[in-house]
Structure formats: structure tokens, C-alpha cells
C-alpha positions in Angstrom: 35.8 239.6 45.8 37.4 236.2 44.8 39.9 233.4 46.1 40.4 229.6 44.1 41.9 227.3 46.4 44.5 225.3 45.0 44.2 222.4 46.4 40.6 221.5 45.6 39.5 224.1 42.8 36.7 225.5 44.3 35.4 228.9 43.3 35.1 230.8 47.2 34.0 234.0 45.1 31.2 235.6 47.1 27.3 235.2 45.7 24.4 237.2 46.3 20.7 236.6 45.0 17.6 238.6 45.7 16.1 235.7 46.1 16.4 234.6 50.6 17.2 231.3 51.6 14.2 229.1 53.3 13.8 231.2 56.5 14.9 228.5 58.8 17.8 227.8 57.6 21.3 229.6 58.9 21.8 231.2 55.5 18.5 233.6 55.5 20.2 235.4 58.9 23.2 236.0 56.6 21.3 236.7 53.9 19.1 239.6 56.1 22.2 240.6 57.5 23.9 241.6 53.6 20.4 243.4 53.3 20.7 245.2 56.1 24.8 245.9 55.0 23.3 247.6 52.0 20.4 249.5 53.6 23.0 251.7 55.3 25.5 252.0 52.4 24.6 255.7 51.5 22.4 255.1 48.5 20.2 252.5 50.0 19.3 249.6 48.2 19.5 250.1 44.5 15.5 251.3 43.2 15.6 248.2 41.4 15.8 246.2 43.9 13.5 247.4 46.2 9.8 246.3 44.8 11.4 242.6 45.3 12.6 242.6 48.1 10.4 243.9 50.4 7.7 241.5 48.7 10.2 238.7 49.9 10.6 240.4 53.3 6.7 240.7 53.3 6.3 236.9 52.2 8.7 235.8 54.8 6.9 237.4 57.7 3.6 235.9 56.5 4.5 232.4 56.5 6.6 232.8 59.8 3.8 235.0 61.9 1.6 231.6 60.1 -0.5 234.1 58.7 -3.6 233.0 56.9 -2.9 235.2 53.6 -5.7 234.0 51.5 -8.2 234.7 54.7 -6.6 238.1 55.4 -7.3 239.8 51.3 -11.0 237.9 51.7 -11.4 239.9 55.0 -9.5 242.7 54.5 -10.1 243.3 50.6 -13.4 242.6 50.2 -16.2 244.7 48.1 -18.9 244.1 50.8 -19.3 247.1 53.1 -18.1 246.5 57.2 -20.1 248.2 60.0 -17.3 250.7 60.1 -16.3 251.0 56.9 -18.4 254.6 56.5 -16.7 256.3 59.5 -13.4 254.8 58.6 -13.6 255.7 54.8 -15.0 259.3 55.8 -11.9 259.9 57.9 -9.3 258.5 55.1 -10.5 260.4 52.6 -10.3 263.6 54.5 -6.7 262.9 54.8 -6.2 262.0 51.6 -7.4 265.2 50.3 -5.2 267.0 52.9 -2.0 265.0 52.2 -2.6 264.0 49.2 -0.1 261.3 47.8 2.3 262.6 45.6 5.1 261.9 48.1 5.0 257.9 46.7 3.2 258.3 44.1 4.0 259.8 40.3 0.5 262.0 40.1 -2.1 262.9 42.7 -4.9 262.3 41.1 -7.9 260.5 41.8 -6.8 257.0 40.5 -4.3 256.8 42.9 -6.4 258.2 45.6 -8.5 255.4 45.3 -6.0 252.4 45.7 -4.5 255.0 48.6 -7.6 254.7 50.5 -8.2 251.2 49.3 -5.0 250.2 51.3 -6.1 251.8 54.4 -9.4 250.9 54.3 -8.3 247.0 54.3 -5.6 247.5 57.5 -8.2 249.4 59.5 -10.0 245.9 58.6 -7.1 243.8 59.3 -5.8 245.4 62.4 -9.2 246.7 64.0 -7.1 247.3 67.1 -5.2 250.0 65.4 -7.6 250.6 62.8 -6.9 254.1 60.9 -5.6 256.9 62.9 
């Protein structure tokens, strides 16, 4: 889409960036609306954009929610064992062996299961109300 004003000679081509403008600015809502529109297309967002977009949305949410990400990582991903970890870990392991992770990992191997267990355990530590269910 392109239009050129003869009076001002201003280039009015629509431009889109994977990097959103700051969340409090008007452009952020327009950027988000454009993403929502693209997600509704038959094939959704292009595959090569999905990781970048997900990270940008997560960063925006963390900033808007006033979450101290450094503290969250320290609490959720620490290597020390918490009192609930044994119970949570055994339930997560049962579910991983039952369902596997081939649906979102290329292979259903031990390494991918260990990574998924770590993420699920971190979420259960971070959101104690929900935990692991």
C-alpha cells in the first residue's frame, strides 16, 4: 500500500516492525491490533516471527505487571529443592511419561522431558495458587 502526497512529498507507505513501540504509547495498541489481525489469517503468524513476537509480548506483559523478572527467575529456576518439589516433581514426571512432549518438541527424548519438567516445576513454584495440576 503506497500513496505519495504531491504537496508535501511525504512517503505514506505502511510500515510494520516486529519490535513494538513502548506500551504506553498509542502505537502499541495499533501494533497489537495488527498482530491480532495477522493471527486470524488462515495460516496465522509466519513461523519465523512466532518466537520473536511471543518474547516481545511476554516482555511487555512483565513490564506492565511490574514483575521483577530477576527475582522470579531466582525463585522459580533455582537449583535448591523446595519443600513441595518432591511431590510436584513426581507428578510432573508421571504426566511427562504419559503424554510426552513430542507435540511441541521435535523429539520425545530425555533431554526435552528434563527441560519441560524444569519449566513446569518453575511455574508451579512461581504460581503457588495454581501449582501443578
